[in-house]
N, C-alpha and C positions, 0 to 999 in steps of 0.2 A: 370121403368122410373126414371131417375135421378132427373128430375125436372118436376114432374107431373102437377104442376100448371102453367108451362111455365113462371115462374117468370123472369122478366127482372131486373137485378141489375144495378143501375146507380149511379155513383159517380159524385158529383158536387163539383168543387174545384176552387181555384184561386191562382195566384202567390203571391198576396199581399192582405192584409186586406182592408176593406173600399170600395170594389167594388160592394157591395150589393148581395154577393153570398148567404148568408143565407136567405135573403128575397126572392130571386129568387127560391131557393130550396123549400121554403114553398109554394109560390104561384104556382109554376109549379106542385107541388104535388096536390094542390087543383084543378088545372085545369085538371090533369089526373084523379083524383077521380070524378070530375064532369062529365067526360065522361063515368062513369059507371065502373071504374076500382078500385079494392081493392088495397090499398097501405099502406106500412109501411115506415115512414120517420124516419131515425135514425140520431140523432144529434151526429155526429162524430167529432165535433169541441171539442175534448177532453181537458178539463182543462179550456176552455173559452166558455162554452155552452151558447147560447142565443136564441135558438128557443122558449124556454118557455117564454122568455121576450117578443118576438114578438107576442105571443099568449095570454099574460097576465095570465099565469097559474103558479102554484107553485107545482111542482112534489114532492111527498113525498119520492119517491125512484128514483134511476137513474142507469145508466150503471155501476157505481162503485159498487153498491150492488151486481151485477151479479158476479163480480170478487172477492169480499171480504166476501160474505155471501152465504147462501143457497137459496137466492131469485131466483125465476123462472122468465123468461122473461114475462110470462103472469101476474105476480104480478106488473111489472113495466110499461108495455105498457099503454098508455093513449089514449082512444078514443077521436078523435077530432071532427068527424062528426058521431055521433051515428046513427046506421042503415045503414051507407054507407061504413063501414069498411075502414075508414081512421084513422090510428093510428100513434102515435109518441112514439119512444123509446128515452127518454131524457138522456142527458149526465150530467156530473158533472162539476161544476165550481170551479176553484181554487185548482185543484188537479194535481200538476206538474208531478207525476209519471204516470199519464194516458197519458200525451202528448207524451212521448217516450215509448210506450208499447213494451216490448221485444216479441220475437216470441212465447214464452210459454204463455204469457198473451193474445196475439192475438188468439192463438189456443184455449185457454180456452173460450174466449168470443164467438168465432164463433161456437164452439162445443155446447155452451149453446143456441145459437139463431138459429141454423140450421133449426130445425123443425118449429120454429116460422116463419121465413122469407119465407119459402116455401108455406105458406098459403096465400100469396098475389100475385097479378099479377105484382106489381111493388115493388121493394125495392130501396129506394132513400137514399143515404148516403150524408149528408151535411158535407163535410170534412173541416178541418181547413185550413187556408191559409198558403202558404209557402211550404217548401220542407223537413220538418222533417220526420223521418223514418216511423212513424205511418201513416201519410198522404200518403206517397208513397206506403206503403204496402197495405193499404185499396184500393187505386186507382187501383193498379195492379190486385186486386182480383175481380174487377167488370167486367161485360160484356160490359159496355158502360161508357165512360168518357166525361164529359162536363167541359170545362174550361171557367170561366166567366171573361171577360176582360172589360175594359172601354177605351175610347179614350186617356186617360192619358199616356204619355210616360213611366212612372214608371210601370204602369200596364202591358204594352206590354213587357218591359224588364224582369219583374219578371215572367210573364207567359211563356216567352220563356225559362227561366231558369228551370221552373217546367217541361215543356215538355221535355227539353233536359235531365234532370236527370232521368225522368221516362223512357225515351227511352234508355239511356245508361246503367242504372243500373237495369231496370226491363223489358227490351225488349218490351216495349209498343210502338206501332206506330200508333194507331188510336185515334184521338182526335177530339171532336166536340166543336165548339166555339159558345158562346153567347156573343154578344156585349151589355153591359148594359149601361144605362144612355147616350144613343146616342141622339144627337139633331135631327137627321133625318136619312133616309135610306142611303143617300150619305155618311154621316160621318161614319155610321156603316160599310158600305161596304169598305170604305177606311181603317178603323181601322183593319178589318179582313184581308184585303189584305196585310197590312204592316207586320202583324205577320206571315201570311201564306208564304209570300215571304222569310222571314228570315228562317223559318223552312224548306222550300224547298231547299234553297241555302246551308244551313249549316248542316242540319240533314237529308236531303233527305226524308222529311215527308210532305205529302200533307194534310192539315187540312180540316175539313168539317164544312161548315158554317150552323149552326142550326137556325140562325136568330138574331134578336136584340130586345131590349126593350128600348123604348124611355124614355128620362127624363120626369117625370110626377110629378107635385106637389101633386097629389093624393097619390102617394107612400109615400111621407114624412108625410102627414097627417094621413095616415093609420097606419104608424109605431107609431106615437104619440098616436093614439087611441088603439094600440095593437090589430089591426084587419088586416087580410090579405087584401092587396089592391084589390084582385080579388073579395072579398066580399064587401069591403067598396065602391068601385067604379067600378062595373063590366063593364061599358061602356067606361072607360077611355082608353087612348092610351096604357098605360102599360098593362092593362088587356087584351086588344085585341091582343097585341104582344105576351103575354105569352100563350094565347090560341093557337095562330098559331104555336108556338114551341111545345106545347103539342100534337097537331095534327101530327106533324112530328115524334115525339117519338112514338106515338101510331102506326103510319104506320111502323116504324122500327120493333117494336115488332111483328106486324102481319106478316111482311115479313120473320121473323126469328123464327116463332113458332116451326118449326121442329128442328132447331138447339138448341133452348132453352130447348126443352124436353130431349135432349141428354146430357146436361152438368149440373153440379152443379150450384146452384144459385151464390155461391161464390167460385171461384177457381183462383189460381194464373195464370196469363198470358192468360186468355181467350180473344178471339176477335171474334166478329160476322162475321168477314171477312174470317175466316179460312175455 
């Protein structure tokens, strides 16, 4: 069996910064783990890591140590919910050479973590914003991709650019969209439709709407307190929205268990639609 644990690898990305991508990655991971799923969350915002900040933790080691020393992944992984197998693999901050990892460095990283990631039901990669080479390579290696957008025009423009480059340079054509910071369902639907129409017209790609997360003051307060909002305010609008998205992802994994067992957790150009 190539993927005995039927691990679903999921990349979460955005065309621009400031759309709440990392916060959604963290809280979506919490929601999936709450559903009884083991999960590894990798901070792949290399050079500008901030998952540790959202959690109020100070890792002693990080991904850079995997590439520059004899450290093992098990030495670096941090349990976030002891007993529930929800762990984080932290990245480094202020290390420019990690932002543009060459192919050899990528191969080294994934050769070291291959056995580790296969021990979870979900592998979630919180990628950096934009279209640098490392982001594109990591996104192309996962089985599922989520692009986080907001109703702002700049978010739509930059997200379209990200999708276009991944499609043209890496042959990726399946993208899932989450609209963050939406005022209501109507605004979220209109935002998704604008991006989807552009992708259909110019790229011949039909996007998948994974849902939306409403603007919620509880999210801002949770960030200040360095607590995931799904724990800080579990009954808030944003928490209910993120749980709805987690249910959809869980359904996708269940429907593709056979395919997942036949393919590596991380491999270039995989798509669940093949």
